[in-house]
N, C-alpha and C positions, 0 to 999 in steps of 0.2 A: 159168372163170366168176369166180373170186375175184380174178383179175388184170385183169378187164375194167374199163377206165377209162370209166365211164358217169356223166357229170355230177358226181357226188360220189365218184368212184373206186370205189364199191361199190354195186351195184344194190340190195342189201337196205337199206342205210342210206338211199339215195335214196328208195326206195319208202316207208319208214317216215316220213321227213321230209315227203314230199309228201302222204301220206294224212293225217297229223296237221295239216298246214297247211290242207288242204281241209276237214277236220272242224271246225277252229276257225272258219274262215270260214263254214261252214254253220251252226254253233251261233249265232254272232253274227247271221247273217242271219235265221235262224228266230226268234230273240228279237225282232229289230227288226220283222220282218214280221207277227208275231202278237200283240204286246202290245196293239195297238189293239183287237183282238177280245176279249182277256181282260179289258180294263179296267185301270185303275190301282189301286194300293194292295194288290195281291195278292202282292207280293214278286217278286224276280228269278227264282226257280226255281219258277215255277208254270206250269201249262198246257202249251203245246206245247214250250217249251224244256226243261222237266223231262223230258218223254217223249223228246225228242230225245237228251238226255244219257243217259237210262236205256238206250234202245236202242243208243246209241253204245257204252256200256260193255259191254253184252251182245255186240255185234258184234265189238268189239276182243278180248274174251275168246275168242270162237269163232274169230276170225281167228288168234290166237296158237296156240290148240290145234290148228287145222287146219294151219297153216303150219309149226309147229315140232315138233309131237308126232306127227302122223299122216302115214302114207305115202299119197299120193294114189292109188296103184295099188289100194288097198283099195276105192275108190269106183268102179272101172272094170271089176270082174269081172262075170261073167255074172249071178250072183245079185244083186250090187249094182245092175246095170242094171234087172233085173226089179223089185227093191224100190223103186227111185227112181221108175220109171214108174208102178207100182201106187199108191204113196203119193200122188203128184201127181194122178193121175186121181181117186182117192178124195176128196181134198181139194176138187178142183174140182166134183165131183158133189155133195159136201156143201154147197158154196156155192150150187149151184142149188136144193138141197132146203131148206136151212135157213140160208141166208146172210143177212147183215145188209144191208139196202137203205139207200142214202144217195145223194141227188142223182140219182135216177132210175136207179141202177145197183146191181146185187146182186153185190158183189165181195168182201165181208168175212165172215170167220168170227169169232165171239165166243167166247172162253173166259174166262168171268167178266168181270172188268174190262178184260181185254186183248182187242183185236181185231187180226187180221192178214189180209193179202191173199195168198192162195195163188197168184195169178197172178204175183206177183213171184218167189216161190220157183220157179215153173215155168221162169223164164228160166235159173236156175242148173241146173235139171234138164236142159234142152235141151243146155246146154254139156257136162254130164257124159255124157249119152247119146251125143251126137255124137262126143266125144273117144274114148269107149270103142269105138264101132263103127268109125268112120272111121280111127282110129289103127291098128286091126288091118288094115284094108284097105291102108293106106299101107305098113305093115311087110311085107305080102305082095307089094308091088310092083304092085298092081292099080289099075284105075280104078274109082271108086265108081259104083254104080248107084242110081237114085232109088227103086227098088222093093226095100224091105227093112223090117225091123222098126223101125228108127230113124225112117224117113219116116212109117210108120204111127203111131208114138207122137206125132210132131210134129203130124200131122193131127188126131188125137184131142184132144190137149191144146189145140191152136189153136182147134178148134171149140168146146170147152167154155169157153174164155176169151171167144171171140167172142159166145157166147150170153149173157154176163152183163148187158149187152153191153159189150165193151171191144175195139173194133177196133184201137185203137192198140197195146195190149199184144200182141194176137194177131199183128199185123204185125211187131212186134219179135221175137217167138218164131220166126216163119217166116224173118225176115231173119238171125237168129243161125244157124239151121240151114243156110240157103243159103250164108252166109259160110263155114261150116265145110266144106260140100261143095266150094266153090271152092278152098279151101286144100288139100283132099284130092285135088284133081286132076280134078274133074268135067269131062267132055268139053265142048268149046266149044258144040257143037250142043245139048247138054242144057241148058247155061247159058242160051243164047238162048231155047230153047223154054220153060224154066221162067219166065224173065222175062215172056214173052208171056202165058203162062197166068196168072201172078200179076197182071199188069196187067188182064187180062180179069176175074179174080176180084175185084180191088179195085174195078173199075168197077161190077160187079154188086152188090157189098156196099154201095157208096155209093148206087146207084140205088134199091135195095129199101127204104132207110131215108131218108125225107125229111129228117130232121135232119142226116144226114151230107151230103146234097146241099147243104143250106143252108150247111154249114160250108165247102164248096168255093167257093160263091158269095161268102161273106163273106171267105174267104181271098184271093180275087182282088181284092175291093174292099170292105174293111171299112167304108168311109165311106158306103156306100149305105144302111146302117142303123146309124148310130153310137150310137143310144140303145137299140137292140134286139139283134139277133143279132151285130152287129159291135162291141158294147160292150167285150168283153174285149180284142180286138185293138187297138182304138182307144186304150183306156186303157193297154195295154202299151206301145204306141209313144209315147204322151205321157210315160209314166214314164221310158222309156229316153232320149228326147230331152231331157227337162228336166234330166237329170243333167249334161249338158254335159261338159266335159273332166275336172274334178276332183270332180264330184258335189256334192250338197247337204250331205253330212256324215253320219256314222253315226247312225242313228236319226232323221234329219231328213226322210226321204222322205215325201211326202204321198199317194202312190198307195195305200198300205196302209190309209189311213183310209176304207175302204169304197168307194173309187173302183175299185180293181183287185180283181176277184174272184180267189179262190184265190191270194192274194199270198204265202202261206207254202209253197205246194206247186208247182203247175204254173208259176206266174209268179214264182217266187222270183228268177229272174235279172233280171226287170224292176225289182224292188225294189233289188236289188244295184246295178244300173246307175244308178238314180236317186240312190242315196246315195253311191256311190263313183265315178260318172262313167265316162268312156271309159278313164281310167287304171286304175281298179279292175277294169273288165271285161277290159282287156288283160292285167293281171296274172293274173286268174283263168283266162283262156284259155291263157296261157303255162304255168300250173301243170298244167292238163290235158294240154297238149302234152308237157310234160316227163314226166308220169306215163306217157302213152302210149308215149313213146320208151323209157323205162326198162323197161316191161313187154315191149315188142317186143324189146329187147336180151336179156332172159331167154329169150324164145321162140326167138330166133335161135341162141343158144348151146346150146339143149336138143336132145339127140340122140334122145330118146325121142319117137316120133311122137304118142303119146297126150298126153304132156306138152306138146308143141308146140301141139296143137289146144286143149288146156285153157287154156293161157296166152293164146293169140290170141282164143279165145272170151271169156275174162274181159276182155281189153282192149276188144273190141268192145262188151261189155255196159257197162263202166264209162265209157270215154272216148267211144265212139260214141254212146251214149245221151245223154251230157252235151251233145255238140254238136248232136244232134237236138233236144234241149230248147231250146238257145239259138237255133237256127234257127227253131223254132216260135214262140217269144215275140217274135222280130224280124219275123215275117211271111214268112219264106222258105219255111217248110213250114206245112201246115194244123195247126190245134190238134187234137192227138190224145191229149193227156194223158200225155206222157212226162215222168218226173221228172228233175231235174238231180242227177246223182250227188253225194252228200255235202252238197249245198246245200239241196235241197228237203226239206221236212218229210215224213216217212213212215217209220214204224218198220220195217216189213217191207222196204222198199226199202233203207234204210240197212244193215240186217243182211245182206241179200242181197249188197249191194255189198262189204261187208267180208268175207263168206264167199268171194266171188270173189277178193278180194285174198289171202285165206288159201290158196286153191288155187295162186296164183302163187308165194307164198312156199314152199309145199310142193314145187313143181316145182324151184324154185331150189335149195333145200337138197338135194334128191335129186341134182341135177346136180353140186353141189359135192362130195357124198360120192362120186359116181362118178369125178370127176376125181382125188380124193385116192387112191382105190383103184388107179387106172390109172397114177398117177405113179410113176416109177422110184424104187426105194428108195435112200436116201442112205447111203453107207458112212461110218462114224465115222472121223474123221481121227486119224492118229497124233499123239503128243504134239509131235513136232518140226514138224508141219504146222499145228498149231492157232495161230490168231492170238493174240498176247499180250493179256492182260486190260488194260483201259484204265488201271487204277491201278498196274500193275507198273512197276518201274524200267526194264525192257527196253523197254516201250512208250514211256516218256518219252524214253529215249535215242535210239530210232529216230525219234521224232517230231522231236527237235531236229536230228538229222542232216539231215532233209528241209528 
């Protein structure tokens, strides 16, 4: 693992550099996308950017503690599984009973001045639960079955998130679980059957809610109602297209001035494209591709099945969700409220993303320690076999002979 030549010759250094680069880009974009809402004259560190930096620092501390100080196996035991599932279900039930409602959805819990979104933490919980159960199945050399306690937990958590209502996040939860099942070797017939059942469930979920059906219509043709239901998508495409090749310049985008709704959250990529153009968007996509490749390299070299699933699940959450958001704001996918990792504003989302990176670091360090233990011991050389020190006359004499 330590000798793997991965972009910057060391996966750990590469991941640190890429995460910090994406967070810097995210902080600048959040400030640019939100200062119009906050008004002028309130200072650079007010409002959304201050909260982004605060949650970023908290997330980095947790990432460092989890990645450098904690053994990830402690989160995958039987008791840990039960505790993770129980805590997440309790939090989601609490959202339903006493959650904070905003913009027609009840998704947040408030603890004094701080509010957080338990459905974001549920994404990390699904990864942990899936790695714990499916990793054991892989170690036993068996094929996973869909009838087990992990699937039951996914259904319960997914339904609680769906009830908020948040169909986008519930779809991500199910997609993460399904992705882990495929990596664990789910039989092909079960994969096909699950896709068909999921498609039927998605159609039913869309049909029973008229606003979701309208989203599909608007996704197919947003210009049929450009001032109404299609307003978000039309403004998103206008912002992306107006950026051109080089962009309008940092802070110079016009879409954030109350033309583009949710400019600092769901449509942060639109603001980024308008201000940095095709070139900036290309660089951002390359950063995510590089991060995905580095994380995949860690997973490929990991011999522990649970660690492998943990890293690949984190990769799907961080990079896969990022590309889903970019596809959403470009009109390739329907608008489902998926955040852009590191770039979109959202304290819980940012902390969850950094925690997922902490799990990747933890698996990496565990594999490095394993390789160091398995490496053959090196015997000390006798004095006559030792190479001369650089500054000795013998070294200088041999050097000039050459």
